C-alpha positions, 0 to 999 in steps of 0.5 A, spaced: 274 424 134 281 427 136 285 424 140 286 428 146 289 428 154 285 425 160 282 430 164 286 435 169 280 436 174 286 439 179 288 446 174 281 445 170 275 443 175 270 446 170 272 444 163 278 439 166 283 442 159 289 443 160 294 446 155 297 439 153 288 438 150 289 445 146 296 443 143 293 436 140 287 440 138 291 445 135 295 441 132 291 435 129 288 441 125 295 444 122 296 436 120 289 436 116 292 443 113 298 439 112 295 433 108 291 438 103 296 443 102 298 444 094 305 442 093 308 448 094 305 448 101 301 455 100 294 453 098 291 449 103 285 446 098 279 442 103 275 438 100 268 439 098 264 444 093 268 451 093 265 456 096 262 463 094 269 466 092 272 461 088 277 455 089 283 460 089 280 464 095 278 458 098 285 455 097 287 462 100 284 463 107 285 456 108 293 457 108 292 464 111 288 462 117 291 456 118 297 460 119 295 463 124 294 459 128 301 456 126 304 463 128 300 461 136 303 455 136 310 457 134 311 463 139 308 459 144 314 453 143 319 455 138 322 450 139 318 444 138 314 447 132 320 448 127 317 444 121 311 447 122 315 454 121 319 451 115 312 448 111 310 455 113 315 459 110 316 455 104 308 456 102 308 464 103 315 465 099 311 461 093 304 464 095 307 472 095 311 470 088 308 473 082 311 468 077 309 461 081 304 457 078 301 456 086 301 465 087 296 467 092 289 472 089 293 479 091 290 484 094 288 489 087 285 483 084 280 480 090 277 484 096 278 477 100 285 478 099 286 484 104 282 480 110 287 474 109 293 479 108 292 481 115 292 474 118 298 473 114 301 480 118 298 478 124 303 471 123 309 474 121 309 479 126 309 474 132 314 469 128 319 474 126 324 469 128 323 463 126 318 464 120 320 471 117 327 470 119 327 463 113 324 466 109 330 470 103 331 477 101 327 475 095 321 472 099 321 478 104 320 483 098 315 479 094 311 479 102 312 487 103 310 488 095 304 483 096 302 487 103 303 494 099 297 493 095 293 495 102 295 503 102 290 507 100 285 501 097 279 502 099 276 497 104 268 496 108 267 501 113 267 496 119 272 492 121 275 491 116 279 497 117 283 493 122 286 488 117 289 495 113 292 497 120 294 491 121 298 490 115 301 497 115 304 498 122 308 490 120 310 494 112 313 499 117 316 494 122 319 491 116 322 498 113 316 496 107 312 502 105 306 504 109 301 511 109 301 515 116 294 518 112 290 510 111 291 510 119 289 517 121 283 516 117 282 508 119 282 510 127 278 516 127 272 510 123 274 505 129 273 511 134 266 511 131 264 505 133 265 505 140 259 505 145 259 505 153 260 498 157 267 496 151 262 494 145 263 497 139 258 496 133 261 494 127 260 499 122 253 502 121 247 500 124 246 496 130 250 490 128 253 486 135 255 480 134 261 476 135 265 480 131 265 485 137 269 480 140 273 476 135 275 481 130 274 489 134 277 488 140 282 481 138 287 486 132 288 492 138 292 487 143 297 485 137 298 493 134 299 494 141 305 490 142 307 493 134 307 500 137 310 499 143 313 504 147 311 510 142 308 515 146 303 518 141 299 512 142 300 510 149 292 513 151 290 509 146 292 502 148 291 503 155 283 505 152 282 499 149 285 494 155 280 497 158 274 496 153 276 489 152 275 488 160 270 491 160 266 487 154 269 482 158 263 484 164 258 482 159 261 477 153 263 472 160 255 472 161 254 469 154 257 463 155 253 457 158 255 452 163 256 447 156 261 452 154 257 453 148 257 461 145 250 465 144 247 462 138 246 469 134 249 473 129 253 472 122 259 468 121 257 462 126 261 457 123 268 460 125 265 456 131 271 458 137 273 464 134 267 466 140 274 464 145 278 470 142 276 475 146 277 471 153 285 469 150 286 477 148 285 480 155 291 474 158 296 475 151 294 483 152 296 483 160 294 487 166 287 485 164 283 486 172 280 479 169 282 473 173 287 468 168 283 461 170 277 465 169 280 467 162 282 460 161 275 457 163 271 462 159 275 459 153 277 452 154 269 451 155 268 454 148 273 450 144 271 444 148 264 444 146 265 443 140 271 438 139 266 434 144 261 435 138 266 433 133 269 439 131 273 439 128 273 432 125 277 426 126 281 428 120 283 436 123 277 439 118 272 445 120 267 444 115 262 449 113 256 448 119 256 448 127 257 442 130 258 437 123 257 440 117 250 444 115 253 449 110 246 452 111 249 456 117 254 460 112 255 466 109 254 467 101 261 468 101 264 462 105 268 458 102 272 451 105 278 454 108 273 460 112 272 456 119 279 456 119 277 464 122 277 459 129 284 460 129 283 466 133 280 462 139 286 459 139 290 465 141 291 462 148 297 458 145 301 464 143 303 464 151 308 459 153 306 454 158 308 458 165 304 463 164 300 465 168 293 463 164 295 456 163 297 455 170 292 459 175 287 454 177 280 455 173 275 460 175 268 460 175 264 464 169 258 467 172 254 461 170 257 457 173 256 461 180 248 460 179 242 463 176 243 471 174 240 477 172 244 481 167 242 488 161 246 489 156 246 496 154 249 497 147 245 491 144 239 491 148 239 485 151 236 482 157 240 476 159 239 471 164 242 464 166 238 460 170 241 453 174 240 448 167 246 452 165 242 456 160 243 463 157 239 467 153 238 473 152 232 478 150 233 482 144 229 489 144 236 493 140 239 489 135 237 487 128 244 489 123 239 494 121 238 502 122 232 504 125 227 506 120 229 501 116 223 497 111 228 491 110 227 484 112 229 480 119 236 477 120 233 471 122 240 471 126 239 478 128 232 481 129 229 475 133 226 477 140 231 472 143 237 467 143 240 462 147 246 458 148 241 451 147 237 453 141 238 456 135 234 460 129 231 457 124 234 459 118 231 456 112 229 460 106 222 459 108 222 461 116 227 467 113 221 469 109 215 468 114 218 467 120 215 464 126 220 463 132 222 469 137 216 473 133 212 478 135 207 478 128 201 481 125 198 476 120 196 478 113 193 473 108 196 469 112 204 471 113 207 474 119 210 482 118 217 483 120 220 488 125 227 489 123 228 498 123 224 498 130 226 504 135 229 500 140 227 503 148 232 503 154 232 496 158 234 496 165 235 491 172 228 492 176 232 488 182 236 483 182 232 477 178 227 482 174 230 485 168 225 490 163 226 492 156 222 495 150 221 497 143 216 499 138 216 496 131 212 498 124 209 492 122 212 490 114 211 485 109 217 483 104 212 481 098 215 478 092 223 477 095 227 473 094 230 470 101 237 466 100 241 462 106 246 469 107 244 470 113 245 478 116 248 482 110 244 481 104 239 488 102 234 485 099 229 488 094 222 487 093 215 490 095 213 492 102 207 493 105 207 498 111 201 495 117 200 499 123 206 500 129 207 494 135 209 495 142 213 490 146 215 490 153 219 484 156 218 483 163 224 477 164 225 472 170 229 466 170 226 461 163 220 466 163 219 472 159 212 476 160 212 480 154 206 485 153 204 486 146 200 493 144 199 493 136 196 501 134 191 498 129 191 505 124 186 501 119 189 495 119 185 488 117 189 483 119 187 477 122 191 475 128 197 477 132 201 472 133 207 470 138 212 465 136 215 462 141 223 458 142 225 453 136 227 448 141 231 442 137 234 436 139 233 429 138 228 427 142 223 434 140 216 433 140 209 435 143 207 436 150 201 440 149 197 446 146 203 451 144 208 447 148 215 443 146 219 439 149 225 435 149 229 431 156 232 438 157 228 443 155 222 445 154 219 451 149 213 454 153 208 459 150 202 462 154 196 468 155 196 470 160 191 476 164 185 473 161 186 474 153 182 469 149 187 465 145 184 464 137 189 458 136 195 455 137 199 450 136 207 447 135 209 448 128 216 440 127 220 441 122 226 437 120 233 440 118 232 448 119 237 450 124 245 447 125 243 443 131 242 437 130 235 433 131 228 436 129 226 442 131 219 445 135 216 453 135 211 453 140 206 459 137 199 462 139 195 467 136 190 472 139 185 478 135 189 484 137 184 489 140 186 496 138 190 499 143 191 494 149 196 491 151 196 483 151 201 479 156 203 473 154 209 468 157 214 465 153 218 459 156 225 456 155 228 452 160 227 446 165 220 442 162 219 442 170 218 450 170 214 449 164 208 447 167 208 453 172 207 460 168 207 467 171 200 471 172 198 476 170 193 480 175 190 487 176 198 490 172 201 485 177 206 480 175 207 474 179 212 469 177 212 463 179 218 464 185 212 467 188 216 474 186 211 479 184 212 485 179 207 492 178 208 493 171 203 499 170 208 504 170 212 500 165 207 500 159 206 507 161 212 509 160 212 506 153 205 510 151 
């Protein structure tokens, strides 16, 4: 574990963390980077098996991503970080030198260099008077030449366009070349991503995940500095600030009381990069969110990982979640990739006297007590409960387009994600998903739901939420599944089946899920509902379709009189990035054509799992005594 100062529960009553804790973590990471630097300091060569893009990219990512962290430290404490500035200036001079034996892969040699160029530009922007000032004229010109390869280059039409924007404006600020046409094209594309509530889709499709926070609203705060005082950009700057605050209205609800972020979406090995939007709001200024609340959100998330050994005692962030677990990474992830976590440490760029550091921590939504909140853009029903867990029921996100018949991505297409559980991520579970599913079984294989039609999500009262979706069951046949979660387009034969309607009503730890199958000649065996994947060292079986641990229980029950055909709990080892065994409860029923079947799905305190809701005469009675009539909601799904 990294040595840390004592907690300060006066200024930080929720996390105990102060700026000194953050400095200790940052310096541990930067010291670790120095120990693994090449002789010229331009490549950070972390130990281990190379990533999918090779050692050269691993070394480049190790430098640029830790340089971003170094830039935050230098900007917030220039006098106390002169050695760090000198070290990274030396590395930049070598990396951009086309004749140096430790030069960097160029932007026109590998696409990944375009990503790293943005981190370089951002860091140099923040350290003009320190790192940039240490570069001689030759190194400065080499840097400009290195970055100028971005002009007119092709970038992926998603968050990547911000990389080109950042580089373009930095180049302009140091007298380098830039393209107004590139900028116009990039901003026009970004505008098509914007959705209500401050959310943005990350490219074309229902791509909602942490990139909506650690990428899309992150770069605009630096771009706003670069264009400060330019009237042509004033409206866009103001709009981005408002949209970030709007996004945080939702995002602050997606943090558990223990600081755990929602375990959903790709690139989870970036870990506490999830703290980036909170710090971006503080850094950008004029946020309507209290600075003590923003620090509570950021400190909670970083502390969550530090307390669980990430980074390790050597300052290394492995490919994994808490500890090393390489299967959480994408196929392109390398040994330097996890240091994108540096984005979550932006607050260090703020001086010690800034209100974000001096204000008393304010409670997160989960700290204030149970809540229920709809999130319209991603189609999520979010609830927080007294156990400190936040969970979402998902009727709007799958990383696909409506009508797609691709296989489900485990980190996008499940019906549920939480801050205390992780989806099963082994190849077998990707091919035949169980947890978080509604599936028809055909020759014992479960159907997938990607490409579903998303219905509305709304709040019924202060405690109960409702959402729906309609999916065409389909079975991927002869597909090759690899642990590349959320980005692959697979090839194989797809068998198409009947439509399945699903309506979810959520209250606290329980979801009542109504499912209707339009048979259309379906000759399958059963309708199966899989519950939450519960991972813990003491995870075990409490009963039929009922898994439990000391902290939580996961259960599925049939409601409303439908007979159960079969039930059980699947227990496996090493299928999620969390510590322990994983237990997944499940139930099957014989689907009656066109009829609704009701299930109760629970994730919460073990005592609560023994008291499911009831469904009778179109009326749900919740364990707390609340009731809701569901007839009109089911009719709306016709």
